[in-house]
Structure formats: structure tokens, C-alpha cells
C-alpha positions in Angstrom: 3.5 -42.9 -74.9 4.6 -45.6 -77.7 2.2 -46.1 -80.5 2.3 -49.2 -82.3 1.4 -48.8 -86.3 1.2 -51.0 -89.2 -0.4 -51.4 -92.6 -2.2 -54.8 -93.3 -2.0 -56.4 -96.7 -5.9 -55.3 -97.3 -4.3 -51.8 -96.7 -5.8 -51.0 -93.5 -3.9 -49.0 -91.6 -3.9 -49.7 -87.6 -2.8 -47.6 -84.9 -2.8 -48.8 -81.1 -1.8 -46.9 -78.1 -1.4 -49.3 -74.9 -2.6 -47.9 -71.5 -1.7 -50.3 -68.9 -4.2 -50.7 -66.1 -6.9 -48.8 -68.1 -9.9 -51.0 -67.8 -12.0 -49.2 -70.6 -11.0 -49.7 -74.2 -11.8 -47.4 -77.0 -11.6 -48.5 -80.6 -13.2 -48.1 -84.0 -12.7 -46.9 -87.5 -12.2 -43.7 -89.2 -13.1 -43.4 -92.5 -12.0 -40.8 -95.0 -15.7 -40.1 -96.2 -17.5 -36.9 -95.5 -19.4 -34.3 -96.8 -16.6 -33.0 -99.2 -16.7 -36.5 -101.0 -20.2 -36.5 -101.9 -21.0 -36.5 -105.7 -23.5 -33.5 -107.0 -27.0 -34.8 -105.8 -25.7 -36.7 -103.0 -25.6 -34.0 -100.6 -26.2 -35.5 -97.2 -25.6 -38.9 -98.2 -22.4 -39.4 -96.1 -24.7 -38.4 -92.9 -27.3 -40.7 -94.2 -24.9 -43.8 -94.4 -23.6 -43.4 -91.0 -26.9 -43.2 -89.6 -28.2 -46.3 -91.5 -24.7 -48.8 -91.4 -26.5 -49.6 -87.8 -29.5 -50.9 -90.0 -28.7 -54.6 -90.6 -25.5 -56.6 -92.1 -25.5 -60.0 -93.6 -25.0 -61.7 -90.0 -26.9 -59.2 -87.9 -30.1 -57.5 -87.6 -30.5 -53.8 -86.5 -31.6 -55.2 -83.1 -28.5 -57.3 -82.8 -26.3 -54.6 -83.6 -27.9 -52.6 -80.9 -27.8 -55.2 -78.2 -24.4 -56.4 -79.0 -22.1 -54.1 -76.9 -25.3 -52.9 -74.7 -25.8 -56.0 -73.0 -22.1 -56.0 -71.6 -22.3 -52.2 -70.8 -20.6 -51.1 -73.9 -21.3 -48.0 -75.9 -21.5 -47.9 -79.9 -21.4 -44.5 -81.6 -20.6 -42.5 -84.6 -20.6 -39.2 -86.3 -19.9 -37.7 -89.4 -17.8 -34.4 -90.6 -16.9 -32.6 -93.6 -13.8 -35.1 -94.0 -14.4 -38.3 -92.2 -16.9 -40.7 -90.5 -15.7 -42.3 -87.4 -17.6 -45.5 -85.8 -16.2 -46.4 -82.5 -17.0 -48.4 -79.2 -16.1 -48.1 -75.6 -16.0 -51.5 -73.7 -14.4 -53.1 -70.9 -11.3 -55.1 -72.0 -12.6 -58.5 -71.8 -15.2 -57.4 -74.4 -12.7 -55.9 -76.8 -13.1 -58.7 -79.4 -17.0 -58.5 -79.5 -16.3 -54.7 -80.3 -13.9 -55.3 -83.0 -16.3 -58.2 -84.6 -19.2 -55.7 -84.4 -17.5 -52.6 -85.7 -15.9 -54.4 -88.8 -19.5 -55.9 -89.7 -21.2 -52.8 -89.8 -18.6 -50.6 -91.6 -17.8 -53.0 -94.0 -20.7 -55.6 -94.4 -23.9 -53.3 -94.1 -27.0 -54.1 -96.4 -28.8 -50.8 -95.7 -32.1 -52.6 -96.2 -34.8 -50.1 -98.1 -37.6 -50.6 -95.1 -35.0 -49.5 -92.6 -33.6 -46.6 -94.4 -37.1 -45.4 -94.8 -37.8 -45.4 -91.1 -34.5 -43.7 -90.6 -35.4 -40.9 -92.9 -38.0 -39.6 -90.5 -35.4 -39.5 -87.7 -33.0 -37.7 -89.6 -35.6 -35.3 -90.9 -36.4 -34.3 -87.5 -32.8 -34.0 -86.9 -32.7 -31.5 -89.8 -35.7 -29.1 -88.8 -34.3 -29.2 -85.0 -31.0 -28.0 -86.4 -32.8 -25.4 -88.6 -34.4 -24.1 -85.4 -31.2 -23.5 -83.8 -29.5 -20.8 -85.5 -26.4 -20.5 -83.4 -25.5 -24.0 -84.6 -27.0 -23.3 -88.1 -25.1 -19.7 -88.7 -21.7 -22.3 -88.8 -22.9 -24.1 -92.0 -24.3 -21.0 -93.5 -20.8 -19.3 -93.1 -19.2 -22.1 -94.5 -21.4 -21.9 -97.5 -20.7 -18.0 -97.9 -16.7 -18.9 -97.5 -17.0 -21.9 -99.9 -20.0 -21.7 -102.3 -20.4 -24.3 -105.0 -17.9 -26.4 -103.0 -18.6 -29.6 -101.1 -17.2 -28.1 -98.0 -19.9 -25.5 -98.1 -22.6 -28.1 -97.7 -24.4 -28.7 -94.3 -23.5 -32.3 -93.2 -27.2 -33.1 -92.7 -28.4 -31.9 -96.2 -31.9 -31.1 -96.7 -35.4 -33.1 -96.1 -36.2 -33.1 -99.9 -32.6 -34.5 -100.8 -32.8 -37.0 -97.7 -36.0 -38.5 -99.2 -34.6 -39.4 -102.4 -32.0 -41.8 -100.9 -32.1 -45.7 -101.4 -30.5 -48.8 -100.5 -28.7 -48.5 -103.7 -27.5 -44.9 -102.9 -26.2 -46.1 -99.8 -24.4 -49.1 -101.1 -22.7 -46.9 -103.6 -21.4 -44.7 -101.1 -20.1 -47.2 -98.9 -18.5 -49.2 -101.7 -16.7 -46.3 -103.0 -15.5 -44.7 -99.6 -15.9 -47.5 -96.8 -12.8 -49.6 -98.1 -9.9 -50.8 -95.9 -7.3 -48.6 -97.6 -9.5 -45.6 -97.1 -9.5 -46.4 -93.4 -7.6 -46.4 -89.7 -8.7 -48.8 -87.2 -7.6 -47.6 -83.8 -7.1 -48.9 -80.5 -6.6 -47.2 -77.2 -6.4 -49.1 -73.9 -4.9 -51.8 -71.7 -5.3 -54.6 -74.6 -2.8 -56.5 -76.8 -2.7 -55.8 -80.4 -2.6 -59.2 -81.9 -5.9 -60.2 -79.9 -7.7 -57.7 -82.2 -5.7 -57.8 -85.3 -7.0 -61.0 -86.9 -10.5 -59.7 -86.6 -9.8 -56.7 -89.1 -6.9 -58.4 -91.4 -9.3 -60.6 -93.5 -11.7 -57.4 -94.7 -12.5 -57.4 -98.4 -11.1 -54.5 -100.6 -14.1 -53.4 -102.4 -12.0 -51.4 -105.2 -14.5 -48.9 -106.7 -12.7 -45.6 -106.7 -14.4 -42.1 -106.8 -11.9 -40.2 -109.0 -13.2 -37.0 -107.9 -11.3 -34.0 -108.5 -11.7 -31.2 -105.7 -12.7 -27.6 -106.6 -10.9 -24.5 -105.2 -12.3 -22.7 -102.5 -13.7 -19.1 -103.1 -14.1 -16.4 -100.7 -17.8 -15.4 -100.8 -18.8 -11.5 -99.9 -20.7 -9.8 -96.9 -24.4 -11.3 -96.3 -27.4 -10.8 -94.4 -30.0 -13.4 -94.1 -33.5 -12.3 -93.4 -34.8 -14.8 -90.8 -36.8 -14.1 -87.8 -34.9 -14.6 -84.7 -35.3 -13.0 -81.3 -31.5 -12.2 -81.5 -29.2 -11.2 -84.2 -26.5 -14.1 -84.6 -23.4 -12.7 -86.2 -20.4 -14.6 -87.7 -17.4 -13.0 -89.4 -14.2 -14.7 -90.3 -12.1 -16.1 -93.2 -10.3 -19.1 -94.6 -7.0 -20.2 -93.3 -4.3 -23.0 -93.4 -4.4 -26.6 -94.1 -3.4 -29.3 -91.7 -0.1 -29.4 -92.7 0.7 -25.5 -92.8 3.2 -24.4 -89.8 1.2 -21.2 -89.3 -1.6 -23.5 -88.0 -0.2 -23.7 -84.4 0.4 -19.6 -84.3 -3.2 -19.6 -85.2 -4.3 -22.2 -82.6 -2.5 -20.0 -79.7 -4.0 -17.0 -81.0 -7.4 -18.1 -81.0 -7.0 -19.5 -77.6 -6.2 -15.8 -76.7 -9.3 -14.0 -78.4 -12.1 -16.6 -78.2 -11.1 -19.6 -76.6 -13.2 -21.5 -73.8 -11.2 -19.7 -70.7 -13.6 -16.9 -69.2 -10.4 -14.5 -69.5 -10.5 -14.6 -73.4 -10.1 -11.0 -74.7 -13.7 -11.1 -76.7 -15.4 -12.4 -73.9 -13.9 -9.7 -71.4 -14.8 -7.1 -73.8 -18.3 -8.0 -75.1 -19.8 -9.9 -72.0 -17.9 -9.2 -68.6 -17.1 -5.5 -68.8 -20.6 -4.8 -71.1 -22.9 -7.6 -70.8 -23.9 -7.2 -74.5 -23.9 -11.0 -75.2 -24.3 -14.3 -73.3 -22.1 -16.1 -76.0 -19.1 -14.8 -77.9 -16.3 -17.4 -79.3 -13.9 -17.7 -81.7 -13.0 -21.1 -83.7 -10.6 -22.8 -86.2 -11.5 -25.7 -88.2 -8.9 -27.3 -90.3 -9.1 -29.2 -93.2 -6.5 -31.4 -95.2 -6.4 -28.4 -97.6 -7.8 -25.4 -96.4 -9.3 -24.1 -93.0 -11.5 -21.5 -91.5 -11.4 -19.0 -88.5 -14.6 -17.6 -87.4 -16.1 -15.4 -84.3 -19.7 -15.8 -83.4 -21.9 -14.0 -81.1 -25.4 -13.3 -80.6 -26.8 -10.1 -79.2 -29.9 -7.7 -79.2 -30.6 -6.4 -82.9 -29.9 -2.6 -81.7 -26.1 -4.0 -80.2 -25.1 -5.6 -83.6 -23.0 -2.4 -84.8 -21.4 -1.8 -81.2 -20.3 -5.3 -80.6 -19.0 -5.4 -84.2 -16.6 -2.3 -83.5 -15.6 -4.0 -80.0 -14.5 -7.4 -82.2 -12.6 -5.2 -84.2 -10.9 -3.4 -81.9 -9.5 -6.8 -80.3 -8.6 -7.9 -83.7 -6.7 -4.6 -84.3 -4.9 -4.7 -80.7 -3.6 -8.2 -82.0 -2.4 -6.9 -85.4 -1.2 -3.2 -84.0 0.9 -4.4 -81.2 2.9 -7.6 -80.2 2.2 -9.6 -76.9 4.9 -8.9 -74.2 6.8 -11.7 -73.1 4.6 -12.1 -70.0 1.5 -12.2 -72.1 2.9 -14.6 -74.4 4.2 -16.8 -71.7 0.6 -16.8 -69.8 -1.3 -17.5 -73.2 0.7 -20.5 -73.7 0.5 -22.0 -69.9 -3.1 -21.4 -70.4 -3.2 -23.4 -73.4 -1.3 -26.2 -72.6 -3.3 -26.7 -69.2 -6.5 -26.8 -71.4 -5.2 -29.1 -73.6 -3.7 -31.7 -71.1 -7.2 -31.5 -69.3 -8.8 -32.4 -72.3 -6.5 -35.1 -73.0 -7.4 -36.9 -69.8 -11.1 -37.3 -71.5 -9.7 -40.9 -72.9 -12.7 -41.3 -75.5 -11.8 -37.7 -76.9 -8.2 -38.7 -76.9 -8.9 -41.7 -78.7 -11.0 -40.1 -81.6 -8.3 -37.2 -81.9 -5.6 -40.0 -82.4 -7.7 -41.7 -85.1 -8.4 -38.6 -86.8 -4.5 -37.4 -87.0 -3.3 -40.7 -88.0 -6.1 -41.0 -90.9 -5.5 -37.3 -92.4 -1.8 -36.5 -91.4 -0.5 -40.0 -91.5 1.3 -39.4 -88.2 1.0 -40.1 -84.4 -0.9 -37.9 -82.0 1.7 -36.5 -79.2 0.5 -33.9 -76.9 4.0 -33.3 -75.9 5.2 -32.5 -79.4 2.4 -29.9 -79.7 3.5 -28.4 -76.3 6.9 -27.8 -78.0 5.3 -26.4 -81.3 3.2 -24.0 -78.9 6.4 -22.8 -76.9 8.1 -22.1 -80.0 5.8 -19.6 -81.3 6.9 -16.0 -81.0 5.1 -12.7 -80.4 6.1 -11.7 -84.1 4.5 -14.3 -85.6 1.0 -13.9 -83.8 1.2 -10.2 -85.0 2.0 -10.9 -88.2 -0.7 -13.5 -88.4 -3.1 -11.1 -87.2 -2.3 -8.5 -89.7 -2.3 -11.2 -92.5 -5.9 -12.6 -91.4 -7.8 -9.8 -89.6 -7.6 -7.4 -92.6 -10.8 -5.6 -93.3 -11.1 -6.4 -96.8 -10.2 -10.2 -96.3 -12.9 -10.9 -93.2 -16.4 -12.1 -94.3 -19.4 -11.2 -92.0 -22.8 -13.3 -92.0 -25.8 -12.0 -89.7 -29.1 -14.2 -89.3 
């Protein structure tokens, strides 16, 4: 794989990966604007702007935006995270210029008409209520708020219904002008298309020079918490803060996370809690990496009477990782499994394009799966054991029970 990368005079970075013979092209804008970039009183605004960016520009109405790619069989979508928002399209290669023109128009020239915003508030409000009724999802945000209290990383991406009701067209425009700038974005293209054919569509984007000047606050670890919400099951999460995207310990943690609670049915926590004892339907571990920090968590849902037993079993598996290094055979098997999962995931072209955009936006480098394989191969059993001893110390782990 050979990427084409360049920076335009307006500051926009472009990353292009040709894929000869691939009829579908994936392209879009990745913008460094997410929940952590919201000012006090703006909680939920990044997600709100993402929704309402589709509601009209100086040249297109909301209906025209919806129909522009749909009528040629294409797809238009977007999502918001704690650190970025991505707008992207999937189209046949004959319609790439159409997609680039539409994406550029909505990202940089949306008008956020108040009447459309008021309608969308009802949609997002329903999304918030649906989310609040899903404790298995809600607990992830509750736990990050425990790890990062009084910090934007701890805020729910959706915000609250009360805060949502206050947002105006001026709020959306202010946030977009502050963050939706060419120098704060990456344009990505993956498919059988020549870069020159789309470059002219993005090089004339105007530069909105309204900078935020936000100073990030240091994260602070919370304590053991239990929220008394009424649920049929107990939903339990434990974990800790970890490492930034450029920390060399991230790759060993990636491997260890897969061993303990990855998607494989042979993950240690799944074997201990579900397969051998039938105590849970779901148990998983997850790692999240941000530009300056990260998190690692274990989640499971069980009957209230089984919480303590499940916690002891989880603790036992964590202690196993810390007390005894993996054998050479176990280590090789774990690496082989993770690399196989990654190779299969990379075959999902849409997800690969989004990962390509995310890595280039935040880490300023190209996304090479072979390089990741090499980093995984270099991990030693001693590194994993030392990492487990550091992260899984009882005094470091925090616990949340819904």
C-alpha cells in the first residue's frame, strides 16, 4: 500500500490510498472536533452540530442534501466521538466528484437554520432517552465521568435534553467556525480514483480563523461508586486510565486486552464467567486511546446476587496475568489470533477508510496494518506481565455498579 499525502495552501491535509479495481470509493472529512472541545455550557454541542450540519447550506436545502447521493445509490453518514467528528460517503467511483462536492458544502458552508435545528432537537432528545434506557451502553459514559470528573472527556457525547433545548443557530455556527476549519481537518479518499480528480474540489475551501484557545485540564481518577438505578441486572464496570496514542505501551495493552476480554469466545474472561459458570451473557474488556491519555475497562452484566462472585473471578484473571508470564506457546497463539482478527477487520473497506482518516488526523501518520503486525510481534511476555502488574494493582482500579 502506498499512500499519497499532501497539505493544501489552506491547511487542509489530504490522505489518499488507491485501490485498483475497487468499484466503491470511500471519502470524507475527519475533523478534530469532539466532546472534549466543548466549552462549559456547550455539553452535547459537538454531536448536535454533527446532526444539524445536514440541514442546509447556502446552495442546498436539507432535502437536496439527502437526495444528492441517495439517487445514485450512494451513502452519506457521520458520527461524533470524544475527540473528532467524521463526515463520509460511500459511492461508486463514477460519482466521486458529486460526493466530494456535497461533503465540502455541508462541512464548511452549512447555515444551521433555526427551524431545522428545532426539529432535530426532538430526534436527538429521543436518542438521549433511548440511550438512558440502555444501561449496558450508559455505563461506559458514567465510568469515563468517574475517571475524568470535571473534564470534557468525562462528558456524555449526547449531552442532556435540558442543555440540548438551549442550542441555537448562533451556537452551532460559533462551534463550526471555531473547529470546522481546513487546517483542523483531514480529507480522506480510499478507492480506485485519481487524487487529482478530486483535489480541486477541496483546495478552495475558505479558512475560518476563529481559534478556540482552550487549555486542557488534567484528568483525575475517581473512586469506587455505585449508582442506585433500577435494572433487572447489575451492570458492572471496572478499569483505569492508561496511555496516550503515542505511548509505546499501547501495543502490549492492545494484545493483553484481546487475551482477557477481546471478541474471541476463547477470551479468558468469557471462559471464566460465561462458558464455565454461566454467570453472564456478556463480558468484555475494552481499551480507548485519546491523544493524551486512554482508558481500559472490563464490563459485565449479571444477576445482583452474582456480582461479588463475578468480581472475584475477574480479579483472579487479572492476577493471573500479573503473577505469571505467558509461555512462549501462549504468547505466539495470542499474537496469531489478534493479527488474524485485524486482517479480517481490515477487509471491511468502510471501516478501514475511517481508521485511515482517524490515524492521520490525530497521529499524523499513515495507517499500515503490516506495521501494526510488526509491533505486535515484538511484544514480550515480560512486557505483558509488567503491564498487568502496573495497571491491575487493586488501588489503581476503579469500579462502577449500576
